[in-house]
Every structure is written in structure tokens, then in C-alpha cells.
C-alpha positions as CSV (number, residue, x, y, z in Angstrom):
1,M,-17.6,-19.7,-19.2
2,I,-14.5,-19.8,-21.4
3,T,-15.7,-16.7,-23.3
4,M,-16.1,-14.8,-20.0
5,I,-12.6,-15.7,-18.8
6,S,-11.1,-14.7,-22.2
7,Q,-12.8,-11.3,-22.1
8,T,-11.6,-10.8,-18.5
9,V,-7.9,-11.4,-19.3
10,G,-8.1,-9.7,-22.7
11,L,-7.7,-12.8,-24.8
12,V,-9.5,-13.8,-28.0
13,P,-9.7,-17.6,-28.7
14,A,-6.9,-18.3,-31.1
15,S,-9.1,-20.8,-33.0
16,L,-10.9,-17.7,-34.4
17,Q,-7.7,-16.4,-36.0
18,Y,-5.0,-19.1,-36.3
19,P,-4.1,-22.4,-34.6
20,N,-3.4,-22.0,-30.9
21,N,-0.1,-23.8,-31.2
22,S,1.3,-21.6,-33.9
23,V,4.1,-19.0,-33.5
24,R,1.7,-16.2,-34.4
25,A,-0.6,-17.3,-31.6
26,L,2.3,-17.5,-29.2
27,V,3.5,-14.0,-30.0
28,S,0.2,-12.2,-29.9
29,Q,-1.1,-14.0,-26.8
30,T,2.2,-13.5,-25.0
31,L,2.0,-9.7,-25.7
32,L,-1.6,-9.6,-24.5
33,Q,-0.8,-11.3,-21.3
34,T,2.3,-9.2,-20.8
35,K,0.1,-6.1,-21.1
36,R,-2.3,-7.6,-18.5
37,L,0.5,-8.2,-16.0
38,L,2.1,-4.8,-16.5
39,T,-1.3,-3.0,-16.1
40,R,-2.0,-4.8,-12.9
41,W,1.5,-4.2,-11.5
42,A,1.2,-0.5,-12.4
43,R,-2.0,-0.3,-10.3
44,D,-0.5,-2.1,-7.3
45,Y,1.1,0.5,-5.0
46,V,3.1,-2.2,-3.1
47,T,4.8,-3.2,-6.3
48,I,5.5,0.4,-7.3
49,I,7.0,1.2,-3.8
50,G,9.1,-2.0,-3.8
51,A,10.3,-1.7,-7.3
52,L,10.9,2.1,-7.6
53,V,10.5,4.2,-4.4
54,L,12.5,2.1,-2.0
55,P,15.5,1.6,-4.3
56,I,15.6,5.4,-4.9
57,L,15.6,6.1,-1.2
58,F,18.2,3.4,-0.6
59,L,20.5,4.8,-3.2
60,V,20.2,8.4,-1.8
61,V,20.9,7.2,1.8
62,L,23.8,5.0,0.7
63,N,25.4,7.8,-1.1
64,I,25.0,10.2,1.8
65,V,26.3,7.7,4.4
66,L,29.1,5.9,2.4
67,G,29.8,8.3,-0.4
68,N,32.8,10.0,1.2
69,L,34.2,6.7,2.5
70,A,34.0,5.2,-0.9
71,Y,36.0,8.1,-2.3
72,V,38.7,7.7,0.3
73,V,39.0,4.0,-0.6
74,T,38.7,4.1,-4.4
75,Y,39.7,7.8,-5.2
76,D,36.5,8.1,-7.3
77,S,32.8,8.6,-6.7
78,G,31.1,5.8,-4.9
79,L,28.1,6.2,-7.3
80,Y,29.9,4.1,-9.9
81,S,29.5,1.2,-7.6
82,F,26.3,2.2,-5.7
83,V,24.1,2.8,-8.8
84,P,24.9,-0.7,-10.2
85,L,24.5,-2.3,-6.8
86,I,21.1,-0.8,-6.1
87,T,19.9,-1.3,-9.6
88,L,20.7,-5.1,-9.4
89,G,19.2,-5.2,-6.0
90,A,16.0,-3.6,-7.3
91,A,15.9,-6.2,-10.1
92,I,16.0,-9.0,-7.6
93,T,13.4,-7.4,-5.3
94,G,11.1,-6.8,-8.2
95,S,11.4,-10.4,-9.4
96,T,10.4,-11.5,-5.9
97,F,7.2,-9.4,-6.0
98,V,6.5,-10.9,-9.4
99,A,6.9,-14.4,-8.0
100,I,4.7,-13.7,-5.1
101,D,2.1,-12.4,-7.5
102,L,2.3,-15.7,-9.4
103,V,1.7,-17.7,-6.2
104,R,-1.4,-15.6,-5.5
105,E,-2.7,-16.1,-9.0
106,R,-2.2,-19.8,-8.6
107,S,-4.0,-19.8,-5.2
108,I,-7.1,-18.2,-6.7
109,G,-7.2,-20.6,-9.6
110,L,-6.4,-18.1,-12.4
111,L,-3.6,-20.2,-13.8
112,S,-5.9,-23.2,-14.0
113,R,-8.6,-21.2,-15.8
114,L,-6.1,-19.8,-18.3
115,W,-4.7,-23.3,-18.9
116,V,-8.0,-24.6,-20.3
117,L,-8.5,-21.7,-22.7
118,P,-7.8,-22.2,-26.4
119,I,-4.5,-20.3,-26.2
120,H,-0.9,-21.2,-26.5
121,R,0.2,-23.0,-23.4
122,A,3.6,-21.3,-23.3
123,S,2.2,-17.8,-23.6
124,G,1.5,-17.4,-19.9
125,L,5.0,-18.3,-18.8
126,L,6.7,-16.3,-21.5
127,A,4.5,-13.3,-20.7
128,R,5.7,-13.3,-17.1
129,I,9.3,-13.3,-18.1
130,L,8.8,-10.6,-20.7
131,A,6.8,-8.4,-18.3
132,N,9.4,-8.8,-15.6
133,T,12.1,-7.9,-18.2
134,I,10.2,-4.7,-19.1
135,R,9.8,-3.9,-15.4
136,T,13.5,-4.3,-14.8
137,F,14.3,-2.1,-17.8
138,V,12.0,0.7,-16.4
139,T,13.6,0.3,-12.9
140,T,17.1,0.5,-14.4
141,L,16.2,3.8,-16.2
142,V,14.7,5.2,-13.0
143,M,17.8,4.3,-11.0
144,L,20.0,5.7,-13.8
145,V,18.2,9.0,-13.7
146,T,18.5,9.1,-9.9
147,G,22.2,8.4,-10.2
148,V,22.7,11.2,-12.7
149,I,20.9,13.7,-10.4
150,L,23.3,12.6,-7.6
151,G,26.4,13.1,-9.9
152,F,26.7,9.8,-11.8
153,R,28.1,10.3,-15.3
154,F,29.0,8.1,-18.3
155,R,32.6,8.5,-19.5
156,Q,32.7,5.9,-22.2
157,G,30.2,7.1,-24.8
158,V,26.8,6.1,-26.0
159,I,27.4,2.5,-26.9
160,A,28.9,1.8,-23.5
161,S,25.9,3.5,-21.9
162,L,23.4,1.3,-23.7
163,M,25.4,-1.8,-22.7
164,W,25.3,-0.6,-19.1
165,V,21.5,-0.5,-19.2
166,S,21.4,-4.0,-20.8
167,V,23.4,-5.6,-17.9
168,P,20.7,-5.6,-15.2
169,V,18.0,-6.4,-17.8
170,I,19.9,-9.5,-19.0
171,F,20.8,-10.5,-15.5
172,G,17.3,-9.8,-14.3
173,I,16.0,-12.5,-16.7
174,A,18.1,-15.1,-14.9
175,I,16.8,-13.9,-11.6
176,A,13.2,-14.0,-12.8
177,V,13.6,-17.5,-14.2
178,M,15.1,-18.8,-10.9
179,V,12.6,-17.1,-8.6
180,T,9.6,-18.1,-10.8
181,T,10.8,-21.7,-10.8
182,V,10.8,-21.7,-7.0
183,A,7.4,-20.1,-6.9
184,L,5.9,-22.7,-9.1
185,Y,6.8,-25.5,-6.6
186,T,5.3,-23.9,-3.5
187,E,2.1,-22.3,-2.4
188,Q,3.8,-20.4,0.4
189,T,5.1,-16.9,-0.2
190,F,7.7,-17.2,2.6
191,V,9.7,-19.7,0.5
192,V,10.0,-17.1,-2.2
193,E,10.9,-14.5,0.3
194,A,13.6,-16.8,1.7
195,V,15.1,-17.1,-1.8
196,E,15.1,-13.3,-1.9
197,L,17.1,-13.2,1.4
198,V,19.8,-15.4,-0.2
199,Q,19.9,-13.2,-3.2
200,A,20.1,-10.0,-1.0
201,I,23.1,-11.5,0.7
202,A,24.7,-12.1,-2.7
203,V,24.1,-8.4,-3.6
204,F,25.8,-7.0,-0.5
205,L,28.5,-9.7,-0.4
206,S,29.9,-8.3,-3.6
207,T,32.3,-5.6,-4.9
208,G,29.5,-3.1,-4.9
209,L,30.1,-1.7,-1.4
210,V,33.8,-2.2,-0.9
211,P,36.7,-3.3,-3.1
212,L,37.6,-7.0,-3.3
213,N,40.8,-6.5,-1.4
214,Q,38.9,-5.2,1.7
215,Y,37.3,-8.6,2.3
216,P,39.0,-11.3,4.3
217,G,41.3,-13.5,2.2
218,W,39.3,-16.7,2.7
219,I,36.1,-15.2,1.3
220,Q,37.6,-13.2,-1.6
221,P,37.2,-16.0,-4.2
222,L,33.5,-16.3,-3.4
223,V,33.0,-12.6,-3.6
224,A,35.0,-12.2,-6.8
225,H,33.3,-15.0,-8.8
226,Q,29.7,-14.6,-7.8
227,P,27.4,-13.2,-10.6
228,V,26.5,-10.0,-8.9
229,S,30.2,-9.0,-8.6
230,Y,30.7,-9.7,-12.3
231,A,27.6,-7.6,-13.2
232,I,28.8,-4.7,-11.0
233,A,32.3,-4.9,-12.4
234,A,31.0,-4.8,-16.0
235,M,28.7,-1.8,-15.2
236,R,31.5,0.0,-13.5
237,G,33.8,-0.5,-16.4
238,L,31.2,0.6,-18.9
239,S,30.5,3.8,-17.0
240,M,33.8,5.0,-15.7
241,G,36.3,2.9,-17.7
242,G,38.3,-0.2,-17.0
243,P,38.2,-3.9,-18.0
244,V,34.8,-5.0,-19.2
245,L,35.1,-8.0,-21.5
246,A,36.0,-10.7,-18.9
247,S,33.3,-9.5,-16.4
248,M,30.7,-9.2,-19.2
249,V,31.4,-12.7,-20.5
250,A,31.3,-14.1,-17.0
251,M,27.9,-12.4,-16.3
252,L,26.5,-13.8,-19.5
253,V,27.8,-17.3,-18.7
254,W,26.1,-17.1,-15.2
255,T,22.9,-15.9,-16.8
256,A,22.9,-18.7,-19.4
257,G,23.8,-21.3,-16.8
258,I,21.0,-20.2,-14.5
259,C,18.4,-20.2,-17.3
260,A,19.6,-23.5,-18.7
261,S,19.5,-25.2,-15.3
262,C,16.0,-23.9,-14.6
263,A,14.5,-24.4,-18.0
264,V,13.1,-28.0,-17.5
265,P,12.0,-27.5,-13.9
266,L,10.3,-24.2,-15.0
267,G,8.3,-25.8,-17.7
268,V,7.3,-28.8,-15.6
269,G,6.5,-26.7,-12.6
270,Y,4.3,-24.3,-14.7
271,R,2.3,-27.2,-16.1
272,R,2.0,-28.7,-12.6
273,A,0.8,-25.4,-11.1
274,C,-1.8,-25.0,-13.9
275,T,-3.2,-28.5,-13.7
276,H,-3.3,-29.1,-9.9
């Protein structure tokens, strides 16, 4: 039975190569499970539409509807805010699809079957985070290409361009960790979708659509210091010029804080989901 499951998910018992608690086993098995997840997501049209097609359409429509208004307010192309905004939104939406996929794998008992295989226990969890990071990277590149077609341009050189791409990827790790943690403690997908709703509010209640000074004074501190605004400010500065360091550091602090606060619940929740 174990051999059949191993062949199904593309895993070879680590005992035939090296101890299943070794670093080599962790790396090789994480990569194998990452490949398994990416292959399945690539064949799922719902994931493709949600992660790529809808964000592209949303960016195009947003640029058509609000592009001129953004130019009147900021005296520059609205794409320098819209592209980061939709890219971060796509990272959040994609992480939600990944979390729902985790709930489904748990419900059919796949997590439990993988847990009893002679493989590194952490490989399954790390594979999900790595696969989601790769998915976010691909989505970021697709959104960047779409933005360039619409008129988005980098003005700060190659290094700044690479850093721009890294922002949603890094921030996406925090989102993936947080949503995955929630998914491990529930068997209902609507709970994960509710978390996405809160994250979507954070995306649009940011400086991506309108400048900070256009918000009511009482809510400006919340808008200014939430992580999505910091990420958008960093991406805007890296593309068109302007302050970057403070926003980048704040985004990294938020990312580290989210990951640190979810680390223990994530590990405990994953073990619980695999053994119950």
C-alpha cells in the first residue's frame, strides 16, 4: 500500500537512499512534492483563471476606467499604482486557491496517507509554501508583462526592476503562511474565503487606488501603515522613483512578523491535520 502511494505522488522511500530525517531527504522530497503540486495546479483551469486570467482583465479594466483620473490626481500614469495593486491582489487570491486545495486534500485523506510514508515530515508543508512562491513569481511576471503592454515602464534600472519583482514574491510568502495556517484548522472552505475577503479589503483600502491624502483623516494612519500600502509604496518607488528604503523595510518587518506569529500554529496545525 505504501509503495502504491509513493508511486502515485512521485516519491521514493527515503530509506532506500538516505535517512528520512536528513537534510538531503528534506530537500529532494520537498522538490518532488512541489513539482506534484505545480503540475496539478497547471492542469486546473479554475486555478489558472483565478491566478492569471482574472487579474489581467481586472488590470485592463482598472486602467481604462481610472487611468485618466489617476493621472489628474498624481500627474503620472496610474499604472505605477495599479500594476503593484493587482499583482499583490493576485498573490492573495492565488494563496486562497492553494489553501482551499489543501482543505480538499485533507478531506480525501491524502495528507494522512503522506504522513505515514517514510519521508521527511516537513517536506509536505515546505513544498506547499515553495509551490505557492513559484506560482506568485509566475503571476508577478505575467502582470508585469501586461503592465508593460499597457504602458508601464521601469525608470530606475535593472537592479530596481529585480527588486520590484521580489516584493510580491516575498510578501506572498507571508500571505501563504497565514492562509495555510487558517486552512489547517478548518475543514470548511468558506472560512478560508472569509480570510480572503479581509485581505481583499486590505488591498483596496491602501494607497494603490488613491493617494493617502484622499482618505478621511481618521483612517489615514490605518491605510498608511498596513502591509499592502508599504508593499505598493516600495514597488512604486522601485519603478518610477521615490523613497524606497522605509517602505521596503516596513514590508519586510510585516512579512517576518506574520511568518513568525504563524510558525508554531502552522506546524502544530499541519501535524494535527495529517493525524486526525
